[in-house]
C-alpha positions, -999 to 999 in steps of 0.1 A, spaced: 0 0 0 15 33 -10 6 67 4 -7 92 -20 15 122 -18 3 156 -28 23 179 -50 40 151 -69 56 133 -40 65 162 -18 63 160 20 27 152 29 35 161 65 47 196 57 24 211 83 43 191 109 79 187 98 102 202 72 109 185 38 145 176 47 135 158 79 106 140 60 130 128 33 155 116 59 128 97 79 114 82 48 147 71 34 155 53 67 121 36 69 110 55 101 76 66 87 45 45 91 26 48 58 -7 42 74 -2 69 99 9 93 72 -22 84 51 -45 89 81 -30 123 88 -36 133 52 -73 120 54 -79 141 86 -63 172 70 -84 168 39 -115 164 60 -108 196 78 -103 214 45 -136 201 32 -154 211 64 -139 246 60 -154 246 25 -188 241 41 -191 204 30 -213 183 53 -198 151 68 -214 128 43 -201 149 13 -167 151 28 -165 114 35 -177 107 -1 -149 129 -15 -123 112 6 -136 78 -3 -130 87 -40 -93 93 -32 -91 61 -11 -116 36 -27 -101 7 -8 -113 22 25 -149 16 37 -170 45 50 -167 33 86 -130 31 84 -128 67 71 -150 78 100 -128 60 125 -98 78 110 -114 112 110 -127 109 146 -96 90 159 -117 60 170 -97 29 179 
């Protein structure tokens, strides 16, 4: 499973760490791809909510980007359940 990286493979955690540190951590295998993906999903959900999308619309848009995830899984990621 690969993480979809915005901006052509640039640091998807740029709101948390600089590009140089991300590249170093990634090259050494210190990043958990699932955790990076989940962070991206939560960030996208917040952006969609700020665009006045309701929860159902936002989850639908996210599900198009991650078709292998079920709606309940996306909800768990968004609300940090489990």
